[in-house]
N, C-alpha and C positions, 0 to 999 in steps of 0.2 A: 503493501500498499505507499502512497507515496504520503508526505507529508502536509496536514493540512495548512492552507494561507492565511488561515484565519483560526485562533484559538479556539479548541475547543471550549464551554463555558465548564464544564461539567468533571469533576475530578471522579478516577475510576477507586474501586477496591477490590483488594483481592480476595480471592475463592469465589470466583462464579459471579460476580456483581457486573455491574454495564462497566463495558469495554472489555469484557472477560468472552472469552470462547466454550464455556463448561461445557460436558458432555451431556445431550440431552438426554430428560429420563426418559425417552420413548426411544432413543437411538440404539441400543443395544438390542432390543427385543424384535426391533425393524429390520436390523441385519440379520440377524439368527432365524428370524422368521416366523416366529414366537409373538410378536404384537398382534391381537383382536382386532380384525376388521369388522364391518357392522357384517360384512357376510359371513362369518364365524359365529355369529350370536344362534342360542340353540335353546328352545324352550321342551321337554321331555313330552308335553300332550301336544306340540304346534302342530296348522296344518301349515299347506302351501298353497301361497297365491300366485296368481296368472292373469296375464290382458291378454285380452281379443283386441287385436290393432285392424284399423282400416288399409286395407289392399290401394285404396284409391287418394288422389290428394286433391279431390275433388267429387261429392255427392250425395244425394239425399238418398237419407233412408227411410226405405219402405216397409220394412218390419225386421224385426229383431226374435226370431224364436230362440229358445233356451232350453227347450223342451228334450231331448235328446240329450244332451249334457245333463240335466239333472239326474237322469236314469242310469247315467253312469256309479257301479259300485265304486265307493271312498269319497264322492262328490259330497261337501256339504253345505256349499251355496253358488251360486251363479245370481250375479248382480248386474243390473243394469241404470238407467238415468232414475229411472222412478222409484231405486231403492234408496236414495240420497236423499235422508232426512231434513238436511237445510238447503240453504241455498246451491244450485248445480253449477257455480262458476268460481272460478278461483284468476289469481295472477297478481304477480309480484307489486308493479305498481297501478295497475287497471285491473276488475276481475271481469274479462272478457271469456276465459276459456272454460267449458264445461267439465268436471268431474269427471262426466261420461258422455259420451255423445247423444244428442236428443234427435232432430231430426237432419240433421246435415254433420259431414266430416267435411274438413279443413286444409287439411293436409295428410300425407301418405305416414299412417302410423300412429290416429288420432285413435286415445283409448273408446272404447265401445261396451266393453262388459268385462266382468270379473268373475274368475273362479278360486273358491277355496275347495282342496282337496286334502287326504291323508298322505301322497307323498308327490312330488313333485310331478312325474312323467303321467300321473292320473291327470292332472291341472291342465298339462299340457293337451294331453289326448281331450280332455272336458272342452276347450280353447275351440278345439276343432270341429267339436261338432254343434255349437254355436251357426246356427244358419240365419244370414243378413242378406239382403234384399236391398240392392243399390238402385240407382238411376244417375250414373255415373256422368260429371257436367265436364265442359272444358275448363281445364283450370287456368287461373291467371297467374304466371310466372315472371314476369320483368318487371322490376321493382319501379322504375322509369315507366312506365306503361300505364303502370296500375293507380299511381296517381294523376292521371290525365282523363280529359271529361269522358272519353271512351270507354273506360274500363266496366266492366260489369260490378257493383259493390258486393263487397266480401263479407261485410256487416254495415251496420243499418246505418252508422254516424260515414259511411265512405272510406276510402282504403287510405287514408292520410291519417297516420299513427301521432304523430307530430311531425311539423315544422318549424324548424328556427330558422329565422332571419337574424345578419347581423351584418350592421354598416357602420363605418366610421369613418371622416375626411370626406374627399372629395370622390362624390360617386363618377365621375366622368373624367378624371386625370386619365392623361396620356402621356407616354413615356418612349425613351428614343430607340428602344428594342424590346421588344413582346415577345414573348414564347407564348406557345397554349399545349395543352395538352389531353389526350382523355384516357385514364386509366382505370382496371379493373383489379378485384380482391375479390380471391374466390373464398367460399364458405369454410373455415377452418375449424376443427373440431377441438376440443380442450383434451382429448386422450386421456383421459385419467385412468389408471392402471386396474383402479378400484370402482366395475361396475356398482350402480344404484342398487341396494338392499337395507332391508330394515327390517324391525320385530315388531309389531303391536302386541298388548297385551290387554284385553278386556282389564276394567277392577270391579270392584264389588260395592263400589259408589256409582256406578252407571257410567263411568270413564273408563277414560283407555290411558296406558302409557305405550308411548315409542319411542323406540331405540333407533338411531338412524344416521346414516351420514350425511351430512348438509353440512350449509355454511352459516344458515343464520334461523336458530331455534327457535324464536318469539316470532319472526316474520310466517314460518310455517305453522307454530301454534296458531296465529291471528286468522289462517287462511283455513287449516283445518276444523277450527271452532264454527266460522263461517258456514262450512259447508256440515258438519256433524249437526250443527244446531244444538251447542253445547258450551256451555262458560267458560274460561280461560283455566278454572281448576278441576274442571273435567278431564283439560285435554294436558298431558305432562310432558314432555319431550326431553330425554337425553342422550345426548351425542357420544353414537358408536364411533369406533374407529373411520377414520378416512382414510380414503386411498386418492388421494389428490383430488383436484375441485376445478381453479382453474376458472371460476366462474359457472362452470355448468351446476353444480350443484344451489345455484343460488334459487332455482325455482322449483316449485312441489316436482315429485315424481310420484316413488310408490306412497309417498305420506296417506292421503286421504285413500288410498284405494286397501293399503291395509289395514287401517280404521276400521272403514268400513266393512270390512271383512272380518276384522276379529268384534267388531260388536253386534254383527249381524248371526254370528255363530257361537258366541260366549267360550271362544278359544282363541289360543295365541295364532299369531297369521305371520309368516316370514315370508318377502317374498325379497326375489334376487333378480334383477336383471342377466340375461345373459349377452355377448357383446353387438350381438348385432342390435339384440332389443335395446340397450343402452342409447347406440346410437337413433333411435326413434324416440325414447326417453326422455333427453334432453335439450336443450337451447342450446345453438352453437354462436361461430362469430356470424355476425352480420357480412354478406357479401356486398360489394358496393361497385357501383360506377359513379366515377369524380372530373367533374371535365374545371382544369385551371385554367387560369390567362394569370403570367406575370407581367406587369412593366419595368423596367429599370432603366436609369442612367448609363450612358457608356462607360462611366467606372463601376458599375456595381452596384451601385445604391439600388434596393427596392424602393419602386414609385408607388405599383398598388398591388394589389393580389386581388381577381376577382373567382369567385368558385363555385359552383352548383355539384353538391352531391346524393346521391341517392344511395340510402340503405335499405335492405330486403329485411325487414322483419320478418317473413314468412308470417303462419295463419293468424298467432297471436301477439299479442303488445310485448307481453314479458319486460323489460327493461329496455325498451327501444327508445322510449322519451330520452332517458339519461344519456343512450349510446349518441343521440341525435347532436343533444345538447355537448357533448363532448367531441366530436365529429367538428362542430361547425367552430366555437369558442377556440378550440386549439387547430383549424387546421389552418391559420399560415404556419403555424409551427413558432420555432423559437428564434423568430427572425423582429425587428424594427421596420413595421408598415406602417406608412401612416395614413393610407386609402385602402379601405379593406370592405370587400362586398362578398356577404356568404350565405350563400341558401344550401339547407341543407334538409331533406326529406327523410322520414322513414318508412315506407308502404307496410301493409297488409299484401301477403300474396298467397297462396296454394302451395309454396317452398314450407320444410320447416322451419319451425319456431327459430328465430333467431335473439341471442338475450347475451349476458353477460360470459364474455370471455378477456381474460389476461390482455390490457390494454385497451378496450372499450372505448372503441371509435377512432381513440389517436391514432390507433394501427391502421387502418386503414388511410387518413386523411396523410398519416404520414409519409405512406409509399408513395403519394399524390403529390404532397409539396417537394420530397427531397428528390423526386424525381426530376421535377420543375428547375430546381437549383441547379441539376447536374446539367438540365438542357439550356439553361442561363450561361452556365459557365462556360457551355461550347459556344454559345452564340457569342458570347462577349472574348473569346479567347484568354479566360483567366481558370485557373488553377482551380478545380472545384470545393479545395475545403477552405482558399483565400477570399470567395465570391459570398462564404458561407460567413467566415470570421467577419467579415466588413459589417456585414449585414445582422450581428449578432446581437443576440438580446444580452442586459446587465441587469444586474440589481437596479432598479428608476425604472425599467422600461413600460411602456405601457401594452397593455394588450388591444386585441379586436375591438375586446368590449368594454375598453373604459379604464380595465382596472389597473392599478399601479402594481409591478411586483416589488415586494418591500422583503424580499432576503436575497440571498444571492443568487445567480443568475450567472455559472461562470460556464458558458456554452463555447466561448471562441479559447479557453483555456482545455475544455476537455476536446474541444476538436486538435488543437494542437498537440495535445497529449499523444493522443493515438497516429497522429501523423507523424509524430519525434520516436517513436518506438522501431527497434530497429527490427528489419523486414524479414521475415521467414526463409532459408535457405533453399533454394532449389535442389533436384534429385543429382546427389553426389555418390559413385562407389554402385556397389550391384545395387539392379533395379530393385525399389518396396512397389510389389505391386499394389499393397494396401494405400499405398500415397498417391495412387494414380487414379483419374476419373476411370467407374469403372469396375476398380479396386481389383480383388482377385477372380473375378471375372473372365481376365486377360484378356479386354479389347482392343489395350495397348500398351506400347510399350515407350511413348514419348512419342510416337509421330503425331501431328495433329494437334498437339496438346499445346495451349496458348494460356499464360498466366495474366490477371487482371486483379487490378486493388481499386476499391472502393471505398465511400465513405459517406457516413451520413449521421445527423441528432434529431434527437425528438424532442418533444416535452409533454409532460403526461401532468393533469392537477390530481393531486393526493386529498385524500377524504370526499366525505359526499358533499353534494355544491348545491347553488342553488334556492339557501333557503332551510334544505332538509334538517329536521332537529337531531343532528349526529352525535350522537354521544353513547357511552358505555354505562354499566354499573361494575363496583367492583365490593366484596364482602372481604372481609379482614379478620382472622379470629388469631388472637396473640394467645399464647398459656406456656408454664414452665411445664416438660416432660423429660421425665428420668434426670431433673437437674439441669435441664436447657431449654430455653426460651426456644417455643417453635410455633411457625406462625401457618395456619392453612388462607390459602387465597382461591377466593371463589368469583369466574366469573360464566356467563354466557358465551364469550367468545368463544366462535369453533377454530381448533386447530386441525389444519388440513394439510399438515406437512412443513408446518412454513417455520416451526421452532416458538411457536407462540407461549407456549407452556413453560419452555428455557426463559422467553423473557421474562414472563411473570416472574419466575424465581430471581429472575437475576434482579430486577428493580427494587423486589422485598428486601432481598440482602444488601443493594446498596443504602437503601434509604433505612433499613432497621440493627443495621450492622449484625445481623444475623444470621447462621448458615442453613437451620434446616427451617427449611420454606416447601409444604405441601401444594400441589395444584389440585385443588377440587376436582372431579368430573363435569366439567360445563353441562349444566340442565336449564331450566325455565322455571328453577323454584329460585333463583336470584333476578336480580330485576338484566334489561335488554343490555345485549353487547354490540347489539348491532351485528352486520354484516362483515364476514371473513372476504374483501374486497375492495376494491378502490384503493389497495395498498396503504390501507386506514388500521388495520387493529394494531400495531404497534406504537401507532401515534396515539389514537383514540383508546382504547383497551390500556394500552398502557400509559396513558396520562390519569388513568381513574385509577390504576393500581400505585401509581405516585402519590396522586391524591389521599387513598385511602391511607396507605403506611402512614400519609402527613398527619393526618388527623387521627390514629394511632399515637402513633408518636407525642403528639400535643399531649394526648390522655396521658401516656406516660411521666411526661415532665411534670405535670401537673400530681399524678402519684407521687413521682420522686419527691418533690418540695416536702409533702406530707411525711415523708419515710426519714428525708437528711436534714429536713429542716431549713433547706436553702436550696434556690432553681439551679439547674445545669443546663446545660446546653447539648451537651453528646453524653451519652447511657454506653457503658460495657454492655458484654452478655451477661458478665456476673452482675451489673449491676441492674438487669432488667429481673431479671431471676429474684433478685431482693425487692423489687420494687413491687414484682405482683405476687408473689408468692403463692398461694391458691387462687388467686382472683384470675378472673379471664376477660381480658377488651376484644370486644367485636364492635366494628366499624362499617357501614355499609353507607358508600361515595356514589353517585352520577357525577362524570366528568363530561365537559361540555368543549371542544375546540371554539374558536372566536367565530360567530354567526359569518353566515354568508348570505344574500340577495338573491332574490328570482332576477332573471333575464328580462330588460325592457321589451315588452311584445313588438312594440313597433320596430326598434332599433338594434335590440339584442345586448344594449350597455346594462353591465350590472357587475358587482362584487360575487360574480359566481362560483369562485373556487376558492380554499379556503389557504392552501398549497399547491405550488409548481416542483417536478422534480424534474433534471434533465441526464440524458446520457448521451455517448456520441460512441458510436463503433468504426471502426476500421478493416473491412473487409479484405483476405487477399484470396484467391481462385484459381485452380487451375481446371480449362474447360477443354473438352475434347471438341474440337466447330466440327470434325467429320461427322460426328455420332450425337454430340450435344449430351454428353454428360459432362457433370458438374464435380466437382471437387473441393470443398472448400477447405481449404488447408490454414487458416487462421482465420479469426476473432476477437481482435482487441479490442476492449471498453475502456471508457473513463465514464464515473458516475460520478456526481455529487450528492453524497446519503446523509449530511447534517452534522450526524455525531453514529457513529456505528456501534451500536448497542454490545452485538454481538457478530464481530467481525469477520467469524468462521460461516456465520448465517448470511449477512451480506454478500460474502462470496458466493454462497451456494446462491441464493435469489438473483445476483444477476447472472451465474452462469445458465441456470432453467430460464430465467426468461430471455435471455439469448439462443438457446438451443430452439426454443419455442419458437422465435421469431424467423430461425435458418430454417424451421420445418415449412412453414409458410413461402417462404421465400423460391423452396424449390422439388418441395413433396407433399404439403399437406393442403388435401381440397376434399369435400365431399361434394362428391362428382353427381348431380339433381338434374334430371332429364325429364322434363316436362312434371316435374314435380312430383318424380319418383327418386327416392337414393337408389344408386347405382352400388355403392360399394361399402355397403355397413360391416365392414371387418376389417380387423390389422391384417389382413391379408392385402387386401386391397387400398385400405387407406392407410397409407406411411409416416409414420414418423423416425425422427432420426434415431438411428443406435451408436452406441458407442463409436462405430467403426464410420458414422457420418458426421460425428462429433467432433470438430479440430483444439487443439491447444487454444485457452481463451484466458490470455493475459491481461490483466483487472487493474487498473491505476483508480483508486478511491479517495476523494477529495471528501472532508468533513468540516465544512463551511455553517457554520449553526447556523437556524434559524432563529429568531428570537423571540418569535410565537410559538414554539414548538416544545415539548416537553423534554429535557435533554438537548435542544436545539436539533432532534431526529427530523429525517426526511424519509419519507417513506420510499419503500426500492424495489418491491416486487415488479412492476409495469414497466418504469424506462426503458429499461434493456431491451425488450419485446420491440418496442416500439420503432427504434432506430437501427437493431439488427438486421429486419428484412431488407430496406431500402439501400442499407451498404452492402448486403451480399449481390443485388441485381445487380449494383454499380459497378462492381467488379467484375459482374459476366457481361455486362453493355463494354465495361474496357477493354476486356476478352475479345469479345465478337464484336463491335460497331453494332449490335444489334439494336433498335430503339426500345423492346422489351417493357410495354407498358401493363403487361399482367401478370400479376401473381396467384398460386406459384409457376416458375420457370419451369417447363418441362423441354422435356429432349426437340420434340416437333418444334418448338419454338426458336430454338437456336438452328435449324436444317431449313430453315424456311422464312422467307422475309416475312411473309404472314402470317399473323396471331390466327389459329382457325376457331370459326365460331359456334 
């Protein structure tokens, strides 16, 4: 890590406190394969649930006949929409998706009926015996056409989920040099390794206990209560082991279905998706079409940016409204531009529903504006890094929304750091096939292979935005156990693999000066922890844990006065033992970051985001220009993290985000044809393996944000934004092709025209 150019405001403590990289409490179990994930849940008398899904992207349901399925031995229940006791709708931001389809299906894979049986194979056989008659209709599959005047309406309010318009400065500005481009981003899957799963257990009080892998326990609880017509005290959720998330678990999947079956049968019900059903059962990254026009002076100074962005939200809203806002507000990138016009639509179509995925709207915009910056550099005859540096934001820069960036924005420094890194060496000595495009398939021994270098930088908002009441709750219990002070920290924040359980322990150790810290399982018996998304948990739940520690410490210090007869500013572990004795201190705190505001509906102006994160990448690639094969040789990153609370976890987040960006650049896409998913498997949907993942050297800056706990800055998403355009820029440098769509496929590199 590089030394910070600005001093961190928080000193670290030894023994696994803030600034250290202690052993993760779940790490050893996961490495050994002993960690209990949600799919490992078991109850001795449980049933198995299964879901009947639509084979059509758009159709009217004429009839559903469940009689033959009910006759199958071992079947306990077959449920349709008539069995939903509450409101048959759910949705993360807008309840528009049926729990079970009523008279129409709007996407390939929509849930129609549920089965509970005494064996998973029996449940699957019963699903096949349900007879559904459809009137198949022509699907709406083009996001841009969907919001046009001629498109058939998929929802009563029309096909526009949300439109955001942003304007700043002169809307008719002109420039010496103008570059235009049209860009496309394919549908990416979160591709978490643990498919959706959970266990619902009916309770004696008429309620239900659900153990589930999710990203947001309380928003799940709210939607389940709505569908089941139960009060919140009758629907209790506990976080089960999560095998990755990246946004794909932010919406409901099995939650309501498992609870419905459990309450109907009076027995515990387990549901586990296989990989194919997982592709149907969660949202994906929004595909996008983006029209951009950049105008600049001859010295490379940006004069204006104009953009139209169309995001395909699929059949239901999910988090599309917020994704639209992110794509619009961040659509110019980390650059100073006085004159901006951005229009962004989120559309309903009959494609699979799309919602949260790492980068959340900024990824799609980032590919387009960074491609434009390369095109502008070429038109001006400038180095691609230099044109970015000349326009780079700094602290005090103004966003297109009018918001002033009031903490570090080291965009130019990040670009220089990746540019100044030594380049990887070429092939010397005996040929290493694993280092060549095509790998051990032995497609080349170096002939036709050209090396390219590309750069990109990105910007991402941190935490929830636009006036959302973004907070987290932390409860801390402090007592003496076996002669030592011991704390239990309890939040509802979801650990999805990012290391939040470790961070909570580190903060308690730092703030209270004790070693023994236990993290209580996340559940709904404590207040809302918000979603594990938007790179927000270390910021917001970390802030809540810090605040509750401060409240407990204040109580301790007051008790110390009565014990010692004089005030003290610091207490050792021995002091805490003496002060507490047999007493217990327990405090609960809700903590909020500074408020944001809604965007002005006419101009898009407003203090929309609480914090911004920045990352830059340099990609080095080898391309076999004859076969269209790409080998990413190195992906160097530089990122400002404000304060590295856990340096090892920070590197893990940067490496992980970079790898997902690489996947979008060259291989990952859910291929949808006329609304139907063509590749719902890891055989046909490709993700980077260890052989595809290059060395990833990282420079970490720690430029403290004065508004954030410990000065930290959210880490997880920014590297996903800049890695994709950097890889594509490097491929362009090697091939000379325009490459306006991701992922880049071999056929794109061997023909001048991109297949449509």
